[in-house]
MARTOR-429677 format. One record per residue (C-alpha): residue number from 1; residue in three letters; chain; x, y, z. Coordinates in Angstrom, 3 decimals. Example, Ala and Ser with C-alpha at 12.3 -4.5 7.8 and 13.67 -1.06 7.14 Angstrom:
<nodes>
pos:1 code:ALA unit:A x:12.300 y:-4.500 z:7.800
pos:2 code:SER unit:A x:13.670 y:-1.060 z:7.140
</nodes>
This chain:
<nodes>
pos:1 code:UNK unit:A x:12.840 y:-22.751 z:1.501
pos:2 code:UNK unit:A x:16.083 y:-20.901 z:0.795
pos:3 code:UNK unit:A x:17.484 y:-18.485 z:3.400
pos:4 code:UNK unit:A x:16.408 y:-14.876 z:2.817
pos:5 code:UNK unit:A x:18.724 y:-11.928 z:3.392
pos:6 code:UNK unit:A x:17.046 y:-8.512 z:3.474
pos:7 code:UNK unit:A x:18.897 y:-5.185 z:3.158
pos:8 code:UNK unit:A x:17.041 y:-2.148 z:4.527
pos:9 code:UNK unit:A x:18.697 y:1.006 z:3.236
pos:10 code:UNK unit:A x:22.482 y:1.019 z:3.407
pos:11 code:UNK unit:A x:23.100 y:-0.347 z:6.866
pos:12 code:UNK unit:A x:20.472 y:-2.707 z:8.325
pos:13 code:UNK unit:A x:20.665 y:-6.348 z:7.212
pos:14 code:UNK unit:A x:18.512 y:-9.238 z:8.465
pos:15 code:UNK unit:A x:18.584 y:-12.940 z:7.601
pos:16 code:UNK unit:A x:15.889 y:-15.554 z:8.189
pos:17 code:UNK unit:A x:14.488 y:-18.786 z:6.791
pos:18 code:UNK unit:A x:10.735 y:-19.115 z:6.498
pos:19 code:UNK unit:A x:8.330 y:-20.657 z:3.953
pos:20 code:UNK unit:A x:6.898 y:-17.426 z:2.526
pos:21 code:UNK unit:A x:4.745 y:-18.542 z:-0.399
pos:22 code:UNK unit:A x:2.422 y:-15.519 z:-0.490
pos:23 code:UNK unit:A x:3.325 y:-11.869 z:-0.856
pos:24 code:UNK unit:A x:1.188 y:-10.898 z:2.125
pos:25 code:UNK unit:A x:3.306 y:-13.274 z:4.235
pos:26 code:UNK unit:A x:6.464 y:-11.496 z:3.040
pos:27 code:UNK unit:A x:5.036 y:-8.093 z:3.998
pos:28 code:UNK unit:A x:4.032 y:-9.397 z:7.427
pos:29 code:UNK unit:A x:7.490 y:-10.879 z:7.989
pos:30 code:UNK unit:A x:9.190 y:-7.600 z:7.008
pos:31 code:UNK unit:A x:6.946 y:-5.682 z:9.407
pos:32 code:UNK unit:A x:7.842 y:-8.162 z:12.153
pos:33 code:UNK unit:A x:11.614 y:-8.034 z:11.771
pos:34 code:UNK unit:A x:12.017 y:-4.328 z:10.933
pos:35 code:UNK unit:A x:9.155 y:-2.894 z:12.997
pos:36 code:UNK unit:A x:8.227 y:0.727 z:12.246
pos:37 code:UNK unit:A x:11.224 y:1.098 z:9.902
pos:38 code:UNK unit:A x:9.306 y:-0.864 z:7.258
pos:39 code:UNK unit:A x:5.964 y:-0.042 z:5.669
pos:40 code:UNK unit:A x:4.326 y:-1.432 z:2.497
pos:41 code:UNK unit:A x:4.921 y:1.719 z:0.433
pos:42 code:UNK unit:A x:8.665 y:1.055 z:0.464
pos:43 code:UNK unit:A x:9.982 y:-0.815 z:-2.561
pos:44 code:UNK unit:A x:11.104 y:-4.440 z:-2.205
pos:45 code:UNK unit:A x:13.470 y:-5.423 z:-5.022
pos:46 code:UNK unit:A x:15.792 y:-8.176 z:-6.214
pos:47 code:UNK unit:A x:18.528 y:-8.177 z:-8.870
pos:48 code:UNK unit:A x:17.816 y:-10.255 z:-11.995
pos:49 code:UNK unit:A x:20.216 y:-11.911 z:-14.442
pos:50 code:UNK unit:A x:20.718 y:-8.616 z:-16.312
pos:51 code:UNK unit:A x:21.649 y:-6.738 z:-13.157
pos:52 code:UNK unit:A x:18.344 y:-4.829 z:-13.090
pos:53 code:UNK unit:A x:16.483 y:-4.101 z:-9.868
pos:54 code:UNK unit:A x:13.039 y:-5.732 z:-10.126
pos:55 code:UNK unit:A x:10.305 y:-4.458 z:-7.786
pos:56 code:UNK unit:A x:7.990 y:-6.981 z:-6.138
pos:57 code:UNK unit:A x:4.554 y:-5.946 z:-4.865
pos:58 code:UNK unit:A x:2.142 y:-8.795 z:-5.632
pos:59 code:UNK unit:A x:1.701 y:-12.564 z:-5.410
pos:60 code:UNK unit:A x:2.447 y:-12.985 z:-9.106
pos:61 code:UNK unit:A x:5.688 y:-10.993 z:-8.896
pos:62 code:UNK unit:A x:6.779 y:-12.853 z:-5.762
pos:63 code:UNK unit:A x:6.199 y:-16.220 z:-7.443
pos:64 code:UNK unit:A x:8.248 y:-15.046 z:-10.434
pos:65 code:UNK unit:A x:11.028 y:-13.966 z:-8.060
pos:66 code:UNK unit:A x:11.058 y:-17.394 z:-6.385
pos:67 code:UNK unit:A x:11.162 y:-19.078 z:-9.794
pos:68 code:UNK unit:A x:14.091 y:-16.874 z:-10.790
pos:69 code:UNK unit:A x:16.125 y:-17.781 z:-7.697
pos:70 code:UNK unit:A x:15.291 y:-21.456 z:-8.217
pos:71 code:UNK unit:A x:16.368 y:-21.343 z:-11.870
pos:72 code:UNK unit:A x:19.603 y:-19.557 z:-10.949
pos:73 code:UNK unit:A x:20.366 y:-22.209 z:-8.318
pos:74 code:UNK unit:A x:20.881 y:-19.404 z:-5.823
pos:75 code:UNK unit:A x:21.758 y:-20.531 z:-2.320
pos:76 code:UNK unit:A x:20.185 y:-17.416 z:-0.811
pos:77 code:UNK unit:A x:17.412 y:-14.963 z:-1.735
pos:78 code:UNK unit:A x:18.562 y:-11.358 z:-1.501
pos:79 code:UNK unit:A x:15.975 y:-8.595 z:-1.189
pos:80 code:UNK unit:A x:16.636 y:-4.858 z:-1.108
pos:81 code:UNK unit:A x:14.252 y:-2.363 z:0.496
pos:82 code:UNK unit:A x:14.392 y:1.146 z:-0.941
pos:83 code:UNK unit:A x:12.402 y:4.351 z:-0.639
pos:84 code:UNK unit:A x:9.440 y:4.780 z:-2.989
pos:85 code:UNK unit:A x:9.251 y:7.217 z:-5.894
pos:86 code:UNK unit:A x:7.857 y:9.982 z:-3.650
pos:87 code:UNK unit:A x:9.341 y:9.431 z:-0.176
pos:88 code:UNK unit:A x:7.952 y:12.732 z:1.066
pos:89 code:UNK unit:A x:4.396 y:11.927 z:-0.065
pos:90 code:UNK unit:A x:3.491 y:8.502 z:1.288
pos:91 code:UNK unit:A x:-0.202 y:7.759 z:1.668
pos:92 code:UNK unit:A x:0.492 y:6.497 z:5.189
pos:93 code:UNK unit:A x:1.159 y:10.131 z:6.082
pos:94 code:UNK unit:A x:-1.821 y:11.518 z:4.164
pos:95 code:UNK unit:A x:-4.654 y:13.535 z:5.738
pos:96 code:UNK unit:A x:-8.144 y:12.177 z:6.312
pos:97 code:UNK unit:A x:-9.974 y:11.164 z:3.132
pos:98 code:UNK unit:A x:-13.045 y:12.600 z:1.508
pos:99 code:UNK unit:A x:-15.917 y:10.347 z:0.491
pos:100 code:UNK unit:A x:-16.967 y:11.723 z:-2.871
pos:101 code:UNK unit:A x:-20.196 y:9.956 z:-3.841
pos:102 code:UNK unit:A x:-22.157 y:6.713 z:-3.920
pos:103 code:UNK unit:A x:-23.556 y:5.606 z:-7.268
pos:104 code:UNK unit:A x:-24.870 y:2.535 z:-9.052
pos:105 code:UNK unit:A x:-23.377 y:0.665 z:-11.997
pos:106 code:UNK unit:A x:-24.976 y:3.059 z:-14.454
pos:107 code:UNK unit:A x:-23.090 y:5.936 z:-12.893
pos:108 code:UNK unit:A x:-26.224 y:7.502 z:-11.428
pos:109 code:UNK unit:A x:-25.457 y:9.219 z:-8.152
pos:110 code:UNK unit:A x:-27.784 y:8.298 z:-5.316
pos:111 code:UNK unit:A x:-28.760 y:11.786 z:-4.239
pos:112 code:UNK unit:A x:-31.849 y:10.696 z:-2.314
pos:113 code:UNK unit:A x:-30.142 y:8.128 z:-0.095
pos:114 code:UNK unit:A x:-29.030 y:8.683 z:3.442
pos:115 code:UNK unit:A x:-25.436 y:7.660 z:2.759
pos:116 code:UNK unit:A x:-24.033 y:8.553 z:6.164
pos:117 code:UNK unit:A x:-23.779 y:4.924 z:7.312
pos:118 code:UNK unit:A x:-21.915 y:3.629 z:4.253
pos:119 code:UNK unit:A x:-19.727 y:6.716 z:3.917
pos:120 code:UNK unit:A x:-18.368 y:5.854 z:7.366
pos:121 code:UNK unit:A x:-18.477 y:2.059 z:7.457
pos:122 code:UNK unit:A x:-16.898 y:1.315 z:4.067
pos:123 code:UNK unit:A x:-13.697 y:3.384 z:4.560
pos:124 code:UNK unit:A x:-13.427 y:2.283 z:8.202
pos:125 code:UNK unit:A x:-13.830 y:-1.362 z:7.194
pos:126 code:UNK unit:A x:-11.283 y:-1.001 z:4.400
pos:127 code:UNK unit:A x:-8.784 y:0.560 z:6.807
pos:128 code:UNK unit:A x:-8.803 y:-2.605 z:8.904
pos:129 code:UNK unit:A x:-7.400 y:-4.562 z:5.963
pos:130 code:UNK unit:A x:-4.135 y:-2.599 z:6.173
pos:131 code:UNK unit:A x:-1.480 y:-3.255 z:8.834
pos:132 code:UNK unit:A x:-1.356 y:0.272 z:10.251
pos:133 code:UNK unit:A x:-4.978 y:1.259 z:9.687
pos:134 code:UNK unit:A x:-4.351 y:3.614 z:6.757
pos:135 code:UNK unit:A x:-5.624 y:2.826 z:3.267
pos:136 code:UNK unit:A x:-2.696 y:2.527 z:0.846
pos:137 code:UNK unit:A x:-4.358 y:2.585 z:-2.602
pos:138 code:UNK unit:A x:-1.307 y:1.228 z:-4.441
pos:139 code:UNK unit:A x:-0.523 y:-1.423 z:-1.848
pos:140 code:UNK unit:A x:-3.759 y:-3.364 z:-1.488
pos:141 code:UNK unit:A x:-3.543 y:-6.794 z:0.172
pos:142 code:UNK unit:A x:-2.706 y:-9.218 z:-2.637
pos:143 code:UNK unit:A x:-5.806 y:-11.363 z:-2.053
pos:144 code:UNK unit:A x:-7.982 y:-8.272 z:-2.540
pos:145 code:UNK unit:A x:-6.037 y:-6.710 z:-5.408
pos:146 code:UNK unit:A x:-6.369 y:-9.897 z:-7.461
pos:147 code:UNK unit:A x:-10.189 y:-9.706 z:-7.477
pos:148 code:UNK unit:A x:-10.613 y:-6.418 z:-9.347
pos:149 code:UNK unit:A x:-12.953 y:-5.056 z:-6.671
pos:150 code:UNK unit:A x:-11.114 y:-1.782 z:-6.110
pos:151 code:UNK unit:A x:-10.008 y:0.512 z:-8.920
pos:152 code:UNK unit:A x:-7.451 y:3.229 z:-8.258
pos:153 code:UNK unit:A x:-7.147 y:6.334 z:-10.432
pos:154 code:UNK unit:A x:-4.191 y:8.670 z:-9.967
pos:155 code:UNK unit:A x:-5.040 y:12.343 z:-9.517
pos:156 code:UNK unit:A x:-2.832 y:15.457 z:-9.483
pos:157 code:UNK unit:A x:-1.030 y:16.498 z:-6.292
pos:158 code:UNK unit:A x:-0.336 y:12.895 z:-5.284
pos:159 code:UNK unit:A x:-3.988 y:12.092 z:-4.648
pos:160 code:UNK unit:A x:-5.881 y:8.983 z:-5.670
pos:161 code:UNK unit:A x:-9.492 y:8.151 z:-6.388
pos:162 code:UNK unit:A x:-10.509 y:4.773 z:-4.996
pos:163 code:UNK unit:A x:-13.550 y:3.221 z:-6.672
pos:164 code:UNK unit:A x:-15.054 y:0.408 z:-4.567
pos:165 code:UNK unit:A x:-17.655 y:-2.173 z:-5.556
pos:166 code:UNK unit:A x:-19.225 y:-2.514 z:-2.127
pos:167 code:UNK unit:A x:-21.216 y:-5.722 z:-2.575
pos:168 code:UNK unit:A x:-18.212 y:-7.564 z:-4.052
pos:169 code:UNK unit:A x:-15.976 y:-6.187 z:-1.310
pos:170 code:UNK unit:A x:-18.245 y:-7.683 z:1.362
pos:171 code:UNK unit:A x:-18.280 y:-11.073 z:-0.397
pos:172 code:UNK unit:A x:-14.482 y:-11.087 z:-0.783
pos:173 code:UNK unit:A x:-13.907 y:-10.170 z:2.863
pos:174 code:UNK unit:A x:-16.398 y:-12.828 z:3.979
pos:175 code:UNK unit:A x:-14.638 y:-15.475 z:1.855
pos:176 code:UNK unit:A x:-11.307 y:-14.359 z:3.310
pos:177 code:UNK unit:A x:-12.730 y:-14.867 z:6.791
pos:178 code:UNK unit:A x:-13.783 y:-18.421 z:5.945
pos:179 code:UNK unit:A x:-10.313 y:-19.168 z:4.549
pos:180 code:UNK unit:A x:-8.615 y:-17.862 z:7.687
pos:181 code:UNK unit:A x:-10.935 y:-19.914 z:9.898
pos:182 code:UNK unit:A x:-10.080 y:-23.039 z:7.896
pos:183 code:UNK unit:A x:-6.375 y:-22.238 z:8.357
pos:184 code:UNK unit:A x:-6.880 y:-22.002 z:12.121
pos:185 code:UNK unit:A x:-6.330 y:-18.222 z:12.207
pos:186 code:UNK unit:A x:-9.471 y:-17.626 z:14.228
pos:187 code:UNK unit:A x:-8.823 y:-14.075 z:15.468
pos:188 code:UNK unit:A x:-7.959 y:-12.892 z:11.952
pos:189 code:UNK unit:A x:-11.038 y:-14.590 z:10.543
pos:190 code:UNK unit:A x:-13.168 y:-12.951 z:13.206
pos:191 code:UNK unit:A x:-11.913 y:-9.537 z:12.129
pos:192 code:UNK unit:A x:-12.989 y:-10.224 z:8.525
pos:193 code:UNK unit:A x:-16.527 y:-11.063 z:9.662
pos:194 code:UNK unit:A x:-16.582 y:-7.970 z:11.873
pos:195 code:UNK unit:A x:-15.763 y:-5.867 z:8.808
pos:196 code:UNK unit:A x:-18.615 y:-7.497 z:6.874
pos:197 code:UNK unit:A x:-21.072 y:-6.817 z:9.686
pos:198 code:UNK unit:A x:-19.887 y:-3.225 z:10.046
pos:199 code:UNK unit:A x:-20.753 y:-2.601 z:6.375
pos:200 code:UNK unit:A x:-23.881 y:-4.790 z:6.147
pos:201 code:UNK unit:A x:-25.175 y:-5.172 z:9.721
pos:202 code:UNK unit:A x:-28.034 y:-7.485 z:8.716
pos:203 code:UNK unit:A x:-26.158 y:-10.044 z:6.588
pos:204 code:UNK unit:A x:-27.175 y:-13.379 z:8.231
pos:205 code:UNK unit:A x:-24.228 y:-15.495 z:7.049
pos:206 code:UNK unit:A x:-21.661 y:-12.912 z:8.162
pos:207 code:UNK unit:A x:-23.345 y:-12.721 z:11.568
pos:208 code:UNK unit:A x:-23.457 y:-16.516 z:11.812
pos:209 code:UNK unit:A x:-19.771 y:-16.943 z:10.955
pos:210 code:UNK unit:A x:-18.835 y:-14.145 z:13.340
pos:211 code:UNK unit:A x:-20.635 y:-16.159 z:16.019
pos:212 code:UNK unit:A x:-18.615 y:-19.244 z:15.037
pos:213 code:UNK unit:A x:-15.366 y:-17.318 z:15.418
pos:214 code:UNK unit:A x:-16.426 y:-15.972 z:18.817
pos:215 code:UNK unit:A x:-17.352 y:-19.478 z:19.967
pos:216 code:UNK unit:A x:-13.975 y:-20.848 z:18.857
pos:217 code:UNK unit:A x:-12.264 y:-18.056 z:20.797
pos:218 code:UNK unit:A x:-14.276 y:-18.858 z:23.924
pos:219 code:UNK unit:A x:-16.504 y:-15.761 z:23.883
pos:220 code:UNK unit:A x:-19.760 y:-17.606 z:24.502
pos:221 code:UNK unit:A x:-22.042 y:-14.668 z:25.215
pos:222 code:UNK unit:A x:-20.843 y:-12.729 z:22.163
pos:223 code:UNK unit:A x:-21.359 y:-15.847 z:20.056
pos:224 code:UNK unit:A x:-24.928 y:-16.265 z:21.345
pos:225 code:UNK unit:A x:-25.681 y:-12.598 z:20.644
pos:226 code:UNK unit:A x:-24.449 y:-12.854 z:17.057
pos:227 code:UNK unit:A x:-26.356 y:-16.096 z:16.478
pos:228 code:UNK unit:A x:-29.524 y:-14.453 z:17.743
pos:229 code:UNK unit:A x:-28.942 y:-11.511 z:15.425
pos:230 code:UNK unit:A x:-28.291 y:-13.843 z:12.479
pos:231 code:UNK unit:A x:-31.584 y:-15.635 z:13.115
pos:232 code:UNK unit:A x:-33.466 y:-12.358 z:13.557
pos:233 code:UNK unit:A x:-32.177 y:-11.319 z:10.131
pos:234 code:UNK unit:A x:-33.165 y:-14.466 z:8.274
pos:235 code:UNK unit:A x:-30.730 y:-17.286 z:9.076
pos:236 code:UNK unit:A x:-32.760 y:-20.515 z:9.261
pos:237 code:UNK unit:A x:-30.375 y:-23.373 z:8.592
pos:238 code:UNK unit:A x:-30.888 y:-24.841 z:12.045
pos:239 code:UNK unit:A x:-29.900 y:-28.342 z:10.900
pos:240 code:UNK unit:A x:-26.405 y:-27.064 z:10.102
pos:241 code:UNK unit:A x:-26.261 y:-24.963 z:13.255
pos:242 code:UNK unit:A x:-27.152 y:-27.985 z:15.382
pos:243 code:UNK unit:A x:-24.174 y:-30.013 z:14.138
pos:244 code:UNK unit:A x:-21.634 y:-27.248 z:13.403
pos:245 code:UNK unit:A x:-18.467 y:-28.208 z:15.315
pos:246 code:UNK unit:A x:-17.455 y:-24.533 z:15.526
pos:247 code:UNK unit:A x:-20.281 y:-24.108 z:18.021
pos:248 code:UNK unit:A x:-19.425 y:-27.095 z:20.241
pos:249 code:UNK unit:A x:-18.501 y:-24.828 z:23.160
pos:250 code:UNK unit:A x:-22.102 y:-23.556 z:23.220
pos:251 code:UNK unit:A x:-23.925 y:-26.906 z:23.152
pos:252 code:UNK unit:A x:-24.692 y:-27.119 z:26.868
pos:253 code:UNK unit:A x:-25.787 y:-23.504 z:27.250
pos:254 code:UNK unit:A x:-29.508 y:-22.934 z:27.765
pos:255 code:UNK unit:A x:-29.277 y:-19.749 z:25.690
pos:256 code:UNK unit:A x:-27.949 y:-21.769 z:22.720
pos:257 code:UNK unit:A x:-30.695 y:-24.397 z:22.979
pos:258 code:UNK unit:A x:-33.288 y:-21.624 z:23.158
pos:259 code:UNK unit:A x:-32.259 y:-20.405 z:19.710
pos:260 code:UNK unit:A x:-33.851 y:-23.406 z:18.024
pos:261 code:UNK unit:A x:-37.539 y:-23.122 z:17.015
pos:262 code:UNK unit:A x:-38.578 y:-26.156 z:19.088
pos:263 code:UNK unit:A x:-36.994 y:-24.855 z:22.290
pos:264 code:UNK unit:A x:-38.795 y:-23.221 z:25.187
pos:265 code:UNK unit:A x:-37.945 y:-19.541 z:25.709
pos:266 code:UNK unit:A x:-35.152 y:-18.681 z:28.157
pos:267 code:UNK unit:A x:-34.842 y:-15.448 z:30.103
pos:268 code:UNK unit:A x:-31.838 y:-13.562 z:28.767
pos:269 code:UNK unit:A x:-30.647 y:-10.005 z:28.796
pos:270 code:UNK unit:A x:-31.850 y:-8.090 z:25.726
pos:271 code:UNK unit:A x:-29.246 y:-7.860 z:22.974
pos:272 code:UNK unit:A x:-28.914 y:-4.396 z:21.536
pos:273 code:UNK unit:A x:-27.729 y:-3.651 z:18.021
pos:274 code:UNK unit:A x:-23.942 y:-3.098 z:17.819
pos:275 code:UNK unit:A x:-22.788 y:0.498 z:17.705
pos:276 code:UNK unit:A x:-21.531 y:1.784 z:14.399
pos:277 code:UNK unit:A x:-18.009 y:3.152 z:14.036
pos:278 code:UNK unit:A x:-17.301 y:6.711 z:15.154
pos:279 code:UNK unit:A x:-17.668 y:9.233 z:12.311
pos:280 code:UNK unit:A x:-13.949 y:9.709 z:11.753
pos:281 code:UNK unit:A x:-12.744 y:8.658 z:8.309
pos:282 code:UNK unit:A x:-9.097 y:7.778 z:7.820
pos:283 code:UNK unit:A x:-8.696 y:6.857 z:4.141
pos:284 code:UNK unit:A x:-7.904 y:8.363 z:0.713
pos:285 code:UNK unit:A x:-10.640 y:9.615 z:-1.597
pos:286 code:UNK unit:A x:-13.244 y:6.870 z:-1.747
pos:287 code:UNK unit:A x:-16.060 y:6.104 z:-4.161
pos:288 code:UNK unit:A x:-18.429 y:3.155 z:-4.272
pos:289 code:UNK unit:A x:-19.697 y:1.325 z:-7.354
pos:290 code:UNK unit:A x:-22.362 y:-0.970 z:-5.990
pos:291 code:UNK unit:A x:-25.941 y:-1.178 z:-7.143
pos:292 code:UNK unit:A x:-26.735 y:-3.188 z:-3.991
pos:293 code:UNK unit:A x:-26.406 y:-0.053 z:-1.865
pos:294 code:UNK unit:A x:-30.069 y:0.919 z:-2.162
pos:295 code:UNK unit:A x:-31.089 y:-2.589 z:-1.137
pos:296 code:UNK unit:A x:-28.741 y:-2.339 z:1.844
pos:297 code:UNK unit:A x:-30.423 y:0.821 z:3.085
pos:298 code:UNK unit:A x:-33.869 y:-0.629 z:2.399
pos:299 code:UNK unit:A x:-32.990 y:-3.452 z:4.752
pos:300 code:UNK unit:A x:-31.445 y:-1.180 z:7.338
pos:301 code:UNK unit:A x:-34.323 y:1.294 z:7.340
pos:302 code:UNK unit:A x:-37.355 y:-0.727 z:6.257
pos:303 code:UNK unit:A x:-39.770 y:-2.904 z:8.143
pos:304 code:UNK unit:A x:-38.205 y:-6.256 z:7.255
pos:305 code:UNK unit:A x:-39.453 y:-9.598 z:8.493
pos:306 code:UNK unit:A x:-36.660 y:-12.114 z:9.155
pos:307 code:UNK unit:A x:-38.424 y:-14.837 z:7.210
pos:308 code:UNK unit:A x:-41.368 y:-15.300 z:4.901
pos:309 code:UNK unit:A x:-43.565 y:-18.412 z:4.954
pos:310 code:UNK unit:A x:-42.810 y:-20.526 z:1.942
pos:311 code:UNK unit:A x:-45.407 y:-20.958 z:-0.743
pos:312 code:UNK unit:A x:-45.430 y:-23.457 z:-3.549
pos:313 code:UNK unit:A x:-42.068 y:-23.391 z:-5.316
pos:314 code:UNK unit:A x:-42.037 y:-21.496 z:-8.602
pos:315 code:UNK unit:A x:-41.197 y:-23.589 z:-11.620
pos:316 code:UNK unit:A x:-38.627 y:-21.012 z:-12.731
pos:317 code:UNK unit:A x:-35.207 y:-21.760 z:-11.142
pos:318 code:UNK unit:A x:-36.857 y:-24.358 z:-8.918
pos:319 code:UNK unit:A x:-33.668 y:-26.361 z:-8.263
pos:320 code:UNK unit:A x:-31.669 y:-23.251 z:-7.431
pos:321 code:UNK unit:A x:-34.386 y:-22.000 z:-5.082
pos:322 code:UNK unit:A x:-34.442 y:-25.350 z:-3.254
pos:323 code:UNK unit:A x:-30.649 y:-25.328 z:-2.843
pos:324 code:UNK unit:A x:-30.672 y:-21.751 z:-1.558
pos:325 code:UNK unit:A x:-33.396 y:-22.674 z:0.936
pos:326 code:UNK unit:A x:-31.254 y:-25.552 z:2.216
pos:327 code:UNK unit:A x:-28.403 y:-23.077 z:2.737
pos:328 code:UNK unit:A x:-30.596 y:-20.902 z:4.953
pos:329 code:UNK unit:A x:-31.910 y:-18.396 z:2.379
pos:330 code:UNK unit:A x:-35.671 y:-18.918 z:2.821
pos:331 code:UNK unit:A x:-37.145 y:-15.811 z:1.199
pos:332 code:UNK unit:A x:-38.046 y:-17.484 z:-2.088
pos:333 code:UNK unit:A x:-39.504 y:-14.397 z:-3.727
pos:334 code:UNK unit:A x:-36.363 y:-12.362 z:-3.021
pos:335 code:UNK unit:A x:-34.181 y:-15.269 z:-4.165
pos:336 code:UNK unit:A x:-36.166 y:-15.588 z:-7.388
pos:337 code:UNK unit:A x:-35.713 y:-11.893 z:-8.137
pos:338 code:UNK unit:A x:-31.957 y:-12.179 z:-7.592
pos:339 code:UNK unit:A x:-31.732 y:-15.305 z:-9.767
pos:340 code:UNK unit:A x:-33.512 y:-13.464 z:-12.554
pos:341 code:UNK unit:A x:-31.163 y:-10.542 z:-12.106
pos:342 code:UNK unit:A x:-28.089 y:-12.836 z:-12.333
pos:343 code:UNK unit:A x:-29.432 y:-14.961 z:-15.231
pos:344 code:UNK unit:A x:-29.838 y:-17.985 z:-12.977
pos:345 code:UNK unit:A x:-26.401 y:-17.893 z:-11.315
pos:346 code:UNK unit:A x:-26.918 y:-19.124 z:-7.764
pos:347 code:UNK unit:A x:-23.372 y:-18.095 z:-6.774
pos:348 code:UNK unit:A x:-23.920 y:-14.525 z:-7.970
pos:349 code:UNK unit:A x:-27.333 y:-14.399 z:-6.294
pos:350 code:UNK unit:A x:-25.828 y:-15.491 z:-2.949
pos:351 code:UNK unit:A x:-23.082 y:-12.900 z:-3.341
pos:352 code:UNK unit:A x:-25.735 y:-10.218 z:-3.711
pos:353 code:UNK unit:A x:-27.512 y:-11.525 z:-0.623
pos:354 code:UNK unit:A x:-24.274 y:-11.346 z:1.343
pos:355 code:UNK unit:A x:-23.833 y:-7.764 z:0.209
pos:356 code:UNK unit:A x:-27.232 y:-6.724 z:1.506
</nodes>
């Protein structure tokens, strides 16, 4: 990796060498070396072969910048940090947001739903994806921006309308958590699973993976509580749970052994449902475009059994149903409905389950 020299304004210059292959890594490095003097709404630029200042704000643009410096045989990468187009109107300094509406893919507003939970949990969860806890609609994390989950529409008076597909957001955040765990970034992965659970409190896989993160961090009792909640909400892949190395720190605990169906009950303190976030919203104007919202509230409010005894497997999508059952999704009737809805795509059906 070539040395990087960064110019902040007219006076402050820093130099470092670090393998920054992703744009998010660049942003994190700039926040580390410049502290509060840097924020993502500032422009990061380099000078190309024509002498033009080229702004970088995504993975694709950063890769193109690296290719340019490589092609030019530059011995050093020079970056210039400048004020944005509206330095007096940064979103980081914006007032609290307003949640406009929740609607399905047909654009029908869900007037009859109690939307209080989602109108709080979705913006609060999204805030946690930004370094300083304020949603910056034009500076989404690159891994999220690339997935077309959030659409931003500019409004007059330097406002923005943020349209969020909630079920896809939950899936993307969950996948990000798994990636971070695989990279050994356990605390960051844990935060991703916490966001998933804050939006969909009864998603069994998110609860299970949150338990794995807690176990890896040494928080045994929190891990047990999340495992119990995952099982209560339908997680049944006990064969995987029994051999999952992420849970090795729990193996000798009586509370862990008691989670398996064959185990004798153990006296434990009752585990209460986690508290939802306080009703303070710190985000720009937010909308949601997820037709899984109604299903989410049905699960949250309805009388749901964690598992349904299996009956004879339907011929339709039989292989997919068997695979989903092996992964811990044992409600065959619900799985069949989702497979029909997704034209037989098991991946899409699981994504919908994660968003519930």
